[in-house]
Each structure stands twice: as structure tokens, then as C-alpha cells.
PyMOL CGO cylinders between C-alpha atoms (Angstrom):
from pymol import cmd
from pymol.cgo import CYLINDER

trace = [
    CYLINDER, -54.10, 10.76, 139.95, -55.76, 12.53, 142.87, 0.3, 1, 1, 1, 1, 1, 1,
    CYLINDER, -55.76, 12.53, 142.87, -54.46, 12.50, 146.45, 0.3, 1, 1, 1, 1, 1, 1,
    CYLINDER, -54.46, 12.50, 146.45, -57.30, 10.21, 147.49, 0.3, 1, 1, 1, 1, 1, 1,
    CYLINDER, -57.30, 10.21, 147.49, -56.42, 7.69, 144.77, 0.3, 1, 1, 1, 1, 1, 1,
    CYLINDER, -56.42, 7.69, 144.77, -52.75, 7.79, 145.82, 0.3, 1, 1, 1, 1, 1, 1,
    CYLINDER, -52.75, 7.79, 145.82, -53.81, 7.17, 149.42, 0.3, 1, 1, 1, 1, 1, 1,
    CYLINDER, -53.81, 7.17, 149.42, -55.95, 4.22, 148.29, 0.3, 1, 1, 1, 1, 1, 1,
    CYLINDER, -55.95, 4.22, 148.29, -52.98, 2.66, 146.47, 0.3, 1, 1, 1, 1, 1, 1,
    CYLINDER, -52.98, 2.66, 146.47, -50.63, 3.22, 149.43, 0.3, 1, 1, 1, 1, 1, 1,
    CYLINDER, -50.63, 3.22, 149.43, -53.11, 1.65, 151.87, 0.3, 1, 1, 1, 1, 1, 1,
    CYLINDER, -53.11, 1.65, 151.87, -53.61, -1.29, 149.51, 0.3, 1, 1, 1, 1, 1, 1,
    CYLINDER, -53.61, -1.29, 149.51, -49.84, -1.73, 149.17, 0.3, 1, 1, 1, 1, 1, 1,
    CYLINDER, -49.84, -1.73, 149.17, -49.33, -1.68, 152.94, 0.3, 1, 1, 1, 1, 1, 1,
    CYLINDER, -49.33, -1.68, 152.94, -52.11, -4.18, 153.57, 0.3, 1, 1, 1, 1, 1, 1,
    CYLINDER, -52.11, -4.18, 153.57, -50.71, -6.41, 150.83, 0.3, 1, 1, 1, 1, 1, 1,
    CYLINDER, -50.71, -6.41, 150.83, -47.21, -6.19, 152.34, 0.3, 1, 1, 1, 1, 1, 1,
    CYLINDER, -47.21, -6.19, 152.34, -48.53, -7.10, 155.81, 0.3, 1, 1, 1, 1, 1, 1,
    CYLINDER, -48.53, -7.10, 155.81, -50.03, -10.25, 154.35, 0.3, 1, 1, 1, 1, 1, 1,
    CYLINDER, -50.03, -10.25, 154.35, -47.36, -11.06, 151.75, 0.3, 1, 1, 1, 1, 1, 1,
    CYLINDER, -47.36, -11.06, 151.75, -44.22, -11.10, 153.89, 0.3, 1, 1, 1, 1, 1, 1,
    CYLINDER, -44.22, -11.10, 153.89, -45.85, -13.44, 156.42, 0.3, 1, 1, 1, 1, 1, 1,
    CYLINDER, -45.85, -13.44, 156.42, -47.14, -15.88, 153.83, 0.3, 1, 1, 1, 1, 1, 1,
    CYLINDER, -47.14, -15.88, 153.83, -43.87, -15.73, 151.83, 0.3, 1, 1, 1, 1, 1, 1,
    CYLINDER, -43.87, -15.73, 151.83, -41.73, -16.41, 154.90, 0.3, 1, 1, 1, 1, 1, 1,
    CYLINDER, -41.73, -16.41, 154.90, -43.95, -19.33, 155.92, 0.3, 1, 1, 1, 1, 1, 1,
    CYLINDER, -43.95, -19.33, 155.92, -43.83, -20.68, 152.35, 0.3, 1, 1, 1, 1, 1, 1,
    CYLINDER, -43.83, -20.68, 152.35, -40.03, -20.55, 152.18, 0.3, 1, 1, 1, 1, 1, 1,
    CYLINDER, -40.03, -20.55, 152.18, -39.63, -22.12, 155.62, 0.3, 1, 1, 1, 1, 1, 1,
    CYLINDER, -39.63, -22.12, 155.62, -42.25, -24.72, 154.79, 0.3, 1, 1, 1, 1, 1, 1,
    CYLINDER, -42.25, -24.72, 154.79, -40.61, -25.67, 151.50, 0.3, 1, 1, 1, 1, 1, 1,
    CYLINDER, -40.61, -25.67, 151.50, -37.25, -26.09, 153.24, 0.3, 1, 1, 1, 1, 1, 1,
    CYLINDER, -37.25, -26.09, 153.24, -38.83, -28.05, 156.09, 0.3, 1, 1, 1, 1, 1, 1,
    CYLINDER, -38.83, -28.05, 156.09, -40.96, -30.20, 153.79, 0.3, 1, 1, 1, 1, 1, 1,
    CYLINDER, -40.96, -30.20, 153.79, -37.99, -30.90, 151.53, 0.3, 1, 1, 1, 1, 1, 1,
    CYLINDER, -37.99, -30.90, 151.53, -35.82, -31.88, 154.48, 0.3, 1, 1, 1, 1, 1, 1,
    CYLINDER, -35.82, -31.88, 154.48, -38.52, -33.99, 156.12, 0.3, 1, 1, 1, 1, 1, 1,
    CYLINDER, -38.52, -33.99, 156.12, -39.41, -35.84, 152.92, 0.3, 1, 1, 1, 1, 1, 1,
    CYLINDER, -39.41, -35.84, 152.92, -35.71, -36.45, 152.14, 0.3, 1, 1, 1, 1, 1, 1,
    CYLINDER, -35.71, -36.45, 152.14, -35.18, -37.80, 155.65, 0.3, 1, 1, 1, 1, 1, 1,
    CYLINDER, -35.18, -37.80, 155.65, -38.25, -40.05, 155.42, 0.3, 1, 1, 1, 1, 1, 1,
    CYLINDER, -38.25, -40.05, 155.42, -37.27, -41.37, 151.98, 0.3, 1, 1, 1, 1, 1, 1,
    CYLINDER, -37.27, -41.37, 151.98, -33.66, -42.17, 152.98, 0.3, 1, 1, 1, 1, 1, 1,
    CYLINDER, -33.66, -42.17, 152.98, -34.74, -43.66, 156.33, 0.3, 1, 1, 1, 1, 1, 1,
    CYLINDER, -34.74, -43.66, 156.33, -37.08, -46.12, 154.64, 0.3, 1, 1, 1, 1, 1, 1,
    CYLINDER, -37.08, -46.12, 154.64, -34.93, -46.80, 151.52, 0.3, 1, 1, 1, 1, 1, 1,
    CYLINDER, -34.93, -46.80, 151.52, -37.78, -46.19, 149.09, 0.3, 1, 1, 1, 1, 1, 1,
    CYLINDER, -37.78, -46.19, 149.09, -37.55, -46.84, 145.35, 0.3, 1, 1, 1, 1, 1, 1,
    CYLINDER, -37.55, -46.84, 145.35, -38.03, -44.05, 142.82, 0.3, 1, 1, 1, 1, 1, 1,
    CYLINDER, -38.03, -44.05, 142.82, -41.80, -44.37, 142.52, 0.3, 1, 1, 1, 1, 1, 1,
    CYLINDER, -41.80, -44.37, 142.52, -42.28, -44.74, 146.27, 0.3, 1, 1, 1, 1, 1, 1,
    CYLINDER, -42.28, -44.74, 146.27, -40.07, -41.70, 146.88, 0.3, 1, 1, 1, 1, 1, 1,
    CYLINDER, -40.07, -41.70, 146.88, -42.12, -39.70, 144.40, 0.3, 1, 1, 1, 1, 1, 1,
    CYLINDER, -42.12, -39.70, 144.40, -45.35, -40.66, 146.19, 0.3, 1, 1, 1, 1, 1, 1,
    CYLINDER, -45.35, -40.66, 146.19, -43.89, -39.72, 149.58, 0.3, 1, 1, 1, 1, 1, 1,
    CYLINDER, -43.89, -39.72, 149.58, -42.79, -36.34, 148.21, 0.3, 1, 1, 1, 1, 1, 1,
    CYLINDER, -42.79, -36.34, 148.21, -46.31, -35.75, 146.87, 0.3, 1, 1, 1, 1, 1, 1,
    CYLINDER, -46.31, -35.75, 146.87, -47.84, -36.54, 150.27, 0.3, 1, 1, 1, 1, 1, 1,
    CYLINDER, -47.84, -36.54, 150.27, -45.44, -34.23, 152.08, 0.3, 1, 1, 1, 1, 1, 1,
    CYLINDER, -45.44, -34.23, 152.08, -46.27, -31.51, 149.55, 0.3, 1, 1, 1, 1, 1, 1,
    CYLINDER, -46.27, -31.51, 149.55, -50.00, -32.02, 150.12, 0.3, 1, 1, 1, 1, 1, 1,
    CYLINDER, -50.00, -32.02, 150.12, -49.54, -31.73, 153.89, 0.3, 1, 1, 1, 1, 1, 1,
    CYLINDER, -49.54, -31.73, 153.89, -47.51, -28.55, 153.38, 0.3, 1, 1, 1, 1, 1, 1,
    CYLINDER, -47.51, -28.55, 153.38, -50.17, -27.01, 151.13, 0.3, 1, 1, 1, 1, 1, 1,
    CYLINDER, -50.17, -27.01, 151.13, -52.89, -27.75, 153.70, 0.3, 1, 1, 1, 1, 1, 1,
    CYLINDER, -52.89, -27.75, 153.70, -50.75, -26.13, 156.41, 0.3, 1, 1, 1, 1, 1, 1,
    CYLINDER, -50.75, -26.13, 156.41, -50.18, -23.14, 154.11, 0.3, 1, 1, 1, 1, 1, 1,
    CYLINDER, -50.18, -23.14, 154.11, -53.93, -22.81, 153.58, 0.3, 1, 1, 1, 1, 1, 1,
    CYLINDER, -53.93, -22.81, 153.58, -54.60, -22.90, 157.33, 0.3, 1, 1, 1, 1, 1, 1,
    CYLINDER, -54.60, -22.90, 157.33, -51.79, -20.41, 158.02, 0.3, 1, 1, 1, 1, 1, 1,
    CYLINDER, -51.79, -20.41, 158.02, -53.06, -18.07, 155.28, 0.3, 1, 1, 1, 1, 1, 1,
    CYLINDER, -53.06, -18.07, 155.28, -56.48, -17.96, 156.91, 0.3, 1, 1, 1, 1, 1, 1,
    CYLINDER, -56.48, -17.96, 156.91, -54.86, -17.63, 160.34, 0.3, 1, 1, 1, 1, 1, 1,
    CYLINDER, -54.86, -17.63, 160.34, -53.10, -14.45, 159.24, 0.3, 1, 1, 1, 1, 1, 1,
    CYLINDER, -53.10, -14.45, 159.24, -56.49, -12.89, 158.55, 0.3, 1, 1, 1, 1, 1, 1,
    CYLINDER, -56.49, -12.89, 158.55, -58.01, -14.26, 161.77, 0.3, 1, 1, 1, 1, 1, 1,
    CYLINDER, -58.01, -14.26, 161.77, -55.64, -12.15, 163.85, 0.3, 1, 1, 1, 1, 1, 1,
    CYLINDER, -55.64, -12.15, 163.85, -55.08, -8.40, 163.86, 0.3, 1, 1, 1, 1, 1, 1,
    CYLINDER, -55.08, -8.40, 163.86, -51.72, -8.54, 162.09, 0.3, 1, 1, 1, 1, 1, 1,
    CYLINDER, -51.72, -8.54, 162.09, -53.01, -7.37, 158.72, 0.3, 1, 1, 1, 1, 1, 1,
    CYLINDER, -53.01, -7.37, 158.72, -55.95, -5.26, 159.89, 0.3, 1, 1, 1, 1, 1, 1,
    CYLINDER, -55.95, -5.26, 159.89, -54.29, -3.20, 162.62, 0.3, 1, 1, 1, 1, 1, 1,
    CYLINDER, -54.29, -3.20, 162.62, -54.47, 0.62, 162.21, 0.3, 1, 1, 1, 1, 1, 1,
    CYLINDER, -54.47, 0.62, 162.21, -51.87, 2.47, 160.13, 0.3, 1, 1, 1, 1, 1, 1,
    CYLINDER, -51.87, 2.47, 160.13, -50.76, 6.05, 159.55, 0.3, 1, 1, 1, 1, 1, 1,
    CYLINDER, -50.76, 6.05, 159.55, -50.35, 7.30, 155.98, 0.3, 1, 1, 1, 1, 1, 1,
    CYLINDER, -50.35, 7.30, 155.98, -49.49, 10.96, 155.21, 0.3, 1, 1, 1, 1, 1, 1,
    CYLINDER, -49.49, 10.96, 155.21, -50.61, 12.05, 158.67, 0.3, 1, 1, 1, 1, 1, 1,
    CYLINDER, -50.61, 12.05, 158.67, -53.93, 10.24, 158.36, 0.3, 1, 1, 1, 1, 1, 1,
    CYLINDER, -53.93, 10.24, 158.36, -54.67, 7.49, 160.86, 0.3, 1, 1, 1, 1, 1, 1,
    CYLINDER, -54.67, 7.49, 160.86, -56.52, 4.74, 159.07, 0.3, 1, 1, 1, 1, 1, 1,
    CYLINDER, -56.52, 4.74, 159.07, -58.31, 2.01, 160.97, 0.3, 1, 1, 1, 1, 1, 1,
    CYLINDER, -58.31, 2.01, 160.97, -59.16, -1.22, 159.19, 0.3, 1, 1, 1, 1, 1, 1,
    CYLINDER, -59.16, -1.22, 159.19, -62.21, -3.21, 160.25, 0.3, 1, 1, 1, 1, 1, 1,
    CYLINDER, -62.21, -3.21, 160.25, -63.97, -6.23, 158.85, 0.3, 1, 1, 1, 1, 1, 1,
    CYLINDER, -63.97, -6.23, 158.85, -67.76, -5.83, 158.85, 0.3, 1, 1, 1, 1, 1, 1,
    CYLINDER, -67.76, -5.83, 158.85, -70.81, -7.69, 157.68, 0.3, 1, 1, 1, 1, 1, 1,
    CYLINDER, -70.81, -7.69, 157.68, -73.14, -5.78, 155.36, 0.3, 1, 1, 1, 1, 1, 1,
    CYLINDER, -73.14, -5.78, 155.36, -76.13, -6.12, 157.69, 0.3, 1, 1, 1, 1, 1, 1,
    CYLINDER, -76.13, -6.12, 157.69, -74.18, -5.13, 160.82, 0.3, 1, 1, 1, 1, 1, 1,
    CYLINDER, -74.18, -5.13, 160.82, -74.33, -8.57, 162.44, 0.3, 1, 1, 1, 1, 1, 1,
    CYLINDER, -74.33, -8.57, 162.44, -71.25, -9.66, 164.41, 0.3, 1, 1, 1, 1, 1, 1,
    CYLINDER, -71.25, -9.66, 164.41, -68.71, -11.82, 162.58, 0.3, 1, 1, 1, 1, 1, 1,
    CYLINDER, -68.71, -11.82, 162.58, -67.29, -15.03, 163.99, 0.3, 1, 1, 1, 1, 1, 1,
    CYLINDER, -67.29, -15.03, 163.99, -63.45, -14.98, 163.80, 0.3, 1, 1, 1, 1, 1, 1,
    CYLINDER, -63.45, -14.98, 163.80, -63.41, -18.05, 161.53, 0.3, 1, 1, 1, 1, 1, 1,
    CYLINDER, -63.41, -18.05, 161.53, -65.95, -16.49, 159.17, 0.3, 1, 1, 1, 1, 1, 1,
    CYLINDER, -65.95, -16.49, 159.17, -63.87, -13.30, 159.16, 0.3, 1, 1, 1, 1, 1, 1,
    CYLINDER, -63.87, -13.30, 159.16, -60.69, -15.23, 158.40, 0.3, 1, 1, 1, 1, 1, 1,
    CYLINDER, -60.69, -15.23, 158.40, -62.26, -17.25, 155.61, 0.3, 1, 1, 1, 1, 1, 1,
    CYLINDER, -62.26, -17.25, 155.61, -63.98, -14.23, 154.03, 0.3, 1, 1, 1, 1, 1, 1,
    CYLINDER, -63.98, -14.23, 154.03, -60.81, -12.12, 154.12, 0.3, 1, 1, 1, 1, 1, 1,
    CYLINDER, -60.81, -12.12, 154.12, -58.63, -14.93, 152.82, 0.3, 1, 1, 1, 1, 1, 1,
    CYLINDER, -58.63, -14.93, 152.82, -61.06, -15.76, 150.02, 0.3, 1, 1, 1, 1, 1, 1,
    CYLINDER, -61.06, -15.76, 150.02, -61.83, -12.11, 149.18, 0.3, 1, 1, 1, 1, 1, 1,
    CYLINDER, -61.83, -12.11, 149.18, -58.17, -11.37, 148.53, 0.3, 1, 1, 1, 1, 1, 1,
    CYLINDER, -58.17, -11.37, 148.53, -56.96, -14.68, 147.11, 0.3, 1, 1, 1, 1, 1, 1,
    CYLINDER, -56.96, -14.68, 147.11, -59.49, -15.31, 144.37, 0.3, 1, 1, 1, 1, 1, 1,
    CYLINDER, -59.49, -15.31, 144.37, -58.81, -11.86, 142.94, 0.3, 1, 1, 1, 1, 1, 1,
    CYLINDER, -58.81, -11.86, 142.94, -55.06, -12.35, 143.28, 0.3, 1, 1, 1, 1, 1, 1,
    CYLINDER, -55.06, -12.35, 143.28, -55.24, -15.75, 141.57, 0.3, 1, 1, 1, 1, 1, 1,
    CYLINDER, -55.24, -15.75, 141.57, -57.37, -14.39, 138.74, 0.3, 1, 1, 1, 1, 1, 1,
    CYLINDER, -57.37, -14.39, 138.74, -54.95, -11.53, 138.08, 0.3, 1, 1, 1, 1, 1, 1,
    CYLINDER, -54.95, -11.53, 138.08, -51.92, -13.85, 138.26, 0.3, 1, 1, 1, 1, 1, 1,
    CYLINDER, -51.92, -13.85, 138.26, -53.37, -16.56, 135.98, 0.3, 1, 1, 1, 1, 1, 1,
    CYLINDER, -53.37, -16.56, 135.98, -54.50, -14.07, 133.33, 0.3, 1, 1, 1, 1, 1, 1,
    CYLINDER, -54.50, -14.07, 133.33, -51.21, -12.15, 133.63, 0.3, 1, 1, 1, 1, 1, 1,
    CYLINDER, -51.21, -12.15, 133.63, -49.04, -15.25, 133.28, 0.3, 1, 1, 1, 1, 1, 1,
    CYLINDER, -49.04, -15.25, 133.28, -51.09, -16.41, 130.31, 0.3, 1, 1, 1, 1, 1, 1,
    CYLINDER, -51.09, -16.41, 130.31, -50.62, -13.07, 128.57, 0.3, 1, 1, 1, 1, 1, 1,
    CYLINDER, -50.62, -13.07, 128.57, -46.95, -12.91, 129.51, 0.3, 1, 1, 1, 1, 1, 1,
    CYLINDER, -46.95, -12.91, 129.51, -46.35, -16.43, 128.18, 0.3, 1, 1, 1, 1, 1, 1,
    CYLINDER, -46.35, -16.43, 128.18, -48.14, -15.56, 124.94, 0.3, 1, 1, 1, 1, 1, 1,
    CYLINDER, -48.14, -15.56, 124.94, -46.03, -12.44, 124.46, 0.3, 1, 1, 1, 1, 1, 1,
    CYLINDER, -46.03, -12.44, 124.46, -42.53, -13.78, 125.12, 0.3, 1, 1, 1, 1, 1, 1,
    CYLINDER, -42.53, -13.78, 125.12, -40.55, -16.94, 125.75, 0.3, 1, 1, 1, 1, 1, 1,
    CYLINDER, -40.55, -16.94, 125.75, -37.42, -15.10, 127.00, 0.3, 1, 1, 1, 1, 1, 1,
    CYLINDER, -37.42, -15.10, 127.00, -36.68, -16.47, 130.51, 0.3, 1, 1, 1, 1, 1, 1,
    CYLINDER, -36.68, -16.47, 130.51, -35.27, -13.16, 131.77, 0.3, 1, 1, 1, 1, 1, 1,
    CYLINDER, -35.27, -13.16, 131.77, -38.38, -11.29, 130.74, 0.3, 1, 1, 1, 1, 1, 1,
    CYLINDER, -38.38, -11.29, 130.74, -40.62, -14.02, 132.17, 0.3, 1, 1, 1, 1, 1, 1,
    CYLINDER, -40.62, -14.02, 132.17, -38.91, -13.99, 135.59, 0.3, 1, 1, 1, 1, 1, 1,
    CYLINDER, -38.91, -13.99, 135.59, -39.12, -10.20, 135.77, 0.3, 1, 1, 1, 1, 1, 1,
    CYLINDER, -39.12, -10.20, 135.77, -42.72, -10.31, 134.59, 0.3, 1, 1, 1, 1, 1, 1,
    CYLINDER, -42.72, -10.31, 134.59, -43.67, -12.93, 137.19, 0.3, 1, 1, 1, 1, 1, 1,
    CYLINDER, -43.67, -12.93, 137.19, -42.12, -10.88, 139.99, 0.3, 1, 1, 1, 1, 1, 1,
    CYLINDER, -42.12, -10.88, 139.99, -43.97, -7.78, 138.80, 0.3, 1, 1, 1, 1, 1, 1,
    CYLINDER, -43.97, -7.78, 138.80, -47.18, -9.80, 138.59, 0.3, 1, 1, 1, 1, 1, 1,
    CYLINDER, -47.18, -9.80, 138.59, -46.78, -11.00, 142.18, 0.3, 1, 1, 1, 1, 1, 1,
    CYLINDER, -46.78, -11.00, 142.18, -46.23, -7.47, 143.51, 0.3, 1, 1, 1, 1, 1, 1,
    CYLINDER, -46.23, -7.47, 143.51, -48.48, -5.39, 141.27, 0.3, 1, 1, 1, 1, 1, 1,
    CYLINDER, -48.48, -5.39, 141.27, -51.13, -8.11, 141.07, 0.3, 1, 1, 1, 1, 1, 1,
    CYLINDER, -51.13, -8.11, 141.07, -51.13, -8.40, 144.87, 0.3, 1, 1, 1, 1, 1, 1,
    CYLINDER, -51.13, -8.40, 144.87, -51.50, -4.66, 145.36, 0.3, 1, 1, 1, 1, 1, 1,
    CYLINDER, -51.50, -4.66, 145.36, -54.14, -4.53, 142.63, 0.3, 1, 1, 1, 1, 1, 1,
    CYLINDER, -54.14, -4.53, 142.63, -56.15, -7.40, 144.08, 0.3, 1, 1, 1, 1, 1, 1,
    CYLINDER, -56.15, -7.40, 144.08, -56.00, -5.87, 147.57, 0.3, 1, 1, 1, 1, 1, 1,
    CYLINDER, -56.00, -5.87, 147.57, -57.21, -2.55, 146.11, 0.3, 1, 1, 1, 1, 1, 1,
    CYLINDER, -57.21, -2.55, 146.11, -59.93, -4.37, 144.16, 0.3, 1, 1, 1, 1, 1, 1,
    CYLINDER, -59.93, -4.37, 144.16, -61.09, -6.21, 147.28, 0.3, 1, 1, 1, 1, 1, 1,
    CYLINDER, -61.09, -6.21, 147.28, -61.17, -3.12, 149.52, 0.3, 1, 1, 1, 1, 1, 1,
    CYLINDER, -61.17, -3.12, 149.52, -62.67, -0.58, 147.14, 0.3, 1, 1, 1, 1, 1, 1,
    CYLINDER, -62.67, -0.58, 147.14, -64.90, -2.83, 145.01, 0.3, 1, 1, 1, 1, 1, 1,
    CYLINDER, -64.90, -2.83, 145.01, -66.19, -5.47, 147.46, 0.3, 1, 1, 1, 1, 1, 1,
    CYLINDER, -66.19, -5.47, 147.46, -68.45, -8.37, 146.60, 0.3, 1, 1, 1, 1, 1, 1,
    CYLINDER, -68.45, -8.37, 146.60, -70.32, -10.54, 149.06, 0.3, 1, 1, 1, 1, 1, 1,
    CYLINDER, -70.32, -10.54, 149.06, -71.57, -9.98, 152.60, 0.3, 1, 1, 1, 1, 1, 1,
    CYLINDER, -71.57, -9.98, 152.60, -68.32, -9.32, 154.49, 0.3, 1, 1, 1, 1, 1, 1,
    CYLINDER, -68.32, -9.32, 154.49, -66.23, -6.27, 153.63, 0.3, 1, 1, 1, 1, 1, 1,
    CYLINDER, -66.23, -6.27, 153.63, -63.00, -4.63, 154.70, 0.3, 1, 1, 1, 1, 1, 1,
    CYLINDER, -63.00, -4.63, 154.70, -63.80, -1.04, 155.72, 0.3, 1, 1, 1, 1, 1, 1,
    CYLINDER, -63.80, -1.04, 155.72, -61.28, 1.78, 156.11, 0.3, 1, 1, 1, 1, 1, 1,
    CYLINDER, -61.28, 1.78, 156.11, -61.98, 4.75, 158.40, 0.3, 1, 1, 1, 1, 1, 1,
    CYLINDER, -61.98, 4.75, 158.40, -59.80, 7.83, 158.25, 0.3, 1, 1, 1, 1, 1, 1,
    CYLINDER, -59.80, 7.83, 158.25, -58.98, 10.20, 161.15, 0.3, 1, 1, 1, 1, 1, 1,
    CYLINDER, -58.98, 10.20, 161.15, -56.52, 13.12, 160.95, 0.3, 1, 1, 1, 1, 1, 1,
    CYLINDER, -56.52, 13.12, 160.95, -53.69, 12.93, 163.50, 0.3, 1, 1, 1, 1, 1, 1,
]
cmd.load_cgo(trace, "trace")
């Protein structure tokens, strides 16, 4: 592996981490909040089993919509795309349109969110299918799923940055410091 390839992987890993910890923290907090809110609502209104199940489904749907909006909001800001320093190289991250036209912040957020997430989902679905076909051991499956989340996330970020599709791309510029 050349130094340039190592740098590409490190940059991809850092960009993935900037996105992942924010979305993971929001997901955990949202699951706790949604669980507490739905439990409170169900006990307050004394619902039956089927009614309680429906309420839980609605609270889950609301949470998933909020998660979708938050995931795009992460990309709308500069939290993920702010400059970084790797091995003495200052790397700036910009989102550009192929034809040089300016990008509306919502279009940027949607393109970045979609550009990363469809690749990540594809890698995770194929990986879990293969992992499930290989073994049924729960310990191996849990370890495999965790590796898929991390390595699949880094791989999909690398895939998105260095093999872009579409009209809006993430561009890295390197300056020595």
C-alpha cells in the first residue's frame, strides 16, 4: 500500500468518524427518548396490547423521520467537512458541483447524505447476507456486524470520495503545513 493510499484511507476514516459519532449519539438518545415517551403515552392512556403496539410503531416512525432529518443536517453544516491535518498535510474538504455552479445548502446536504448512505447500506446488506450465510454463531455475528459497521462505513466513505457518481462531489485539496 502506497503512502497516498494510506492517506486516502485515513481521511476516509476520519470523515466517517465525524459523521458516525454524531449519528450514533443521536440514535441512542432518540431510542431512549422514544422508548420513554411511548411508554409514558401508553401508560397514561391505558391502551390495550394492540393499541400499545400501534402507538409504539408511530413513535418509531416519528423517530426515524427525525433521524433522517438530523442525518442530512449533519452534512448541511461544516461539522463533517471542516479541514483536517493528516501526517503534516492540511486537507480541506469541499462539496462541489461538476459544472462549477453554486450548491444550495439543502442540495448539498441531500447529496452528501445520499452519496454516503446508499453505499453504506449496500455494503452492510450484502455483508450481513454473506455473514448470515456463513455462520449462525451469535458471537461471530455480533463481531461481524460491528466490523461491518466500522469497515463498511470507512469503505463507503472512501468509495464516495474517490469514486464519485452524480453531479455533486466531495473534493479533497492537500496543502503541506
